[in-house]
N, C-alpha and C positions, 0 to 999 in steps of 0.2 A: 832711267831707261833700263828695262829688263833685257839682259842679253839673250840672244837667240840660242835655243837649245839644239837646233838642227843646223849643222854647218851648211853654208852655201858654196857650191862649186863654181869654178870658172873665175873670170876676172871681175870680182865683186868688190866694191868699196874703193873710194878715191884715195884712201890713205896708204894703200899698198901698191907696189909696182905691178905691172902687167904679168900675170902668171904665165900666159902664153909666151911672152918675151923671155921669161926665165927658162921655160922648157926648151925654147929654141937655142938659148945661150949655152945650155948644158949639152946640147945635141952634137954627137960626133958621127960623121958619116959611117954607114955600115952597121948600125945597131938595129936590132929588132925592136918593135914597140914594147914588148915585154922587158927587154933589157933596159931600154931608155926609161921606161916607167919606174923600174927599180932604182935606177940612178937618181931620178927626180925625187923619189920617196926618200932616199938616203940624204939627198941635198936639202931636204926640208921644204920642197915646193908646196906640200900640203901639210896642214897641222895634224897632230895626233888625233884630234877629234874628227877631222875630215877623213883620215885614213880608216878610223874605226867605223865611221858612217858608211864609207864605201864598202868595207868588209861586210857590214850588216846587210847592206842592199844585195850583195852577191849571195850571202847566205839565204836571204829571203827569196831570191830568184831560184836558188837550188831547192828550197822547200816547196815553192810554188810548182816547179817542174816535177818534183817527186809526187806531189799530191794530184797534179793534173794529168799524170801519165794515162794513156789510153790502154786499157786492158780489155781484150775481147770486144773492141770497138766502142767501149763506153769509158768515160773518164772515171778514175778511182774516186775522185772528190771534186767539188767545185763550190762556187759561192752560192749562198742560199739566201732566201728572203726572210726578213725579220719583221715582226710587228712594230710598227712606228706608233707614235701617240695618235689617239683618236682612231685606232683600228686601221690606219693606212699601212700598206706594205711598201717597202722600198728595199732595194738591193743594198746590203752592207757586206763588209769584207769578213764575213763569218763562213769559214769552209767546213763542209761536212762530207762524209763518205756518201757516195751516190745512193747506197742502200737506205740511207736515213733521210733522203729528200722527200718533200711532199710534192704534190702535183705542180704547184707554183714554182718550185725550185727547178723542176724539169723544164718548164716554160722559159724561165730565166736563162738557164744554161743552153737550151736549144737556140734561143735568140742569139746568144753570144757566139755560138759555133757557126750559125748561119752567116753572120757578118764577117767572119774570119777568112772566107774564101773556099774554093772548091774542095780542097782536101778535108776541110772541117765540116762541109755539108754532110758528108757521110756520117760523121760522129753525131751531128745534129739529128739526122734521120734515125740513127740508132737510139738516141735519147727519146725521140718521139715514139718509137716502137716500144721501148722499155716502159715509158710512162703509160702507154695504152695497155700494156700487159698488167701493170700494177694497179691502175686506177680506172680502167675502162674507157678512158678518153685521154687526149693529150694534144700536143701541137700537131699541126698538119705537116706531114713531110714535104720537103721541097725537092724540086728537080735538080739534079746535078748537071750543071751546064759546063762543058769542058772549056778551058781557057786556051785560046789559040796564041 
């Protein structure tokens, strides 16, 4: 059996005691989550590999936030479309600066922003406008419907 390279979080595996129970056992009234998490880390609740994986996920989230920042109403970067076998296109996790997107990339990111809610519809419409400016056509802007 090949060992898993990616650690699993939570109460996984019948051979170890409940992690949640160990976290509660270490808990002392009046701690913040940050303080208790630190105590749990030092008590070995998570393995070194799990701690490293958690740090990697946090770093990835920071990179994603930095690349996806909205500047002048448009994201700095976003996911793009890549050619798949037999000429089919599908979205993959390749990020590019907005200036390097092709028309399909604008459609992909437009659709993503539209589905994220009212605040992001404005960004989606900005992408539709930018695509129209660059390529002469693009996604159809959508109405911003206020949330009550």
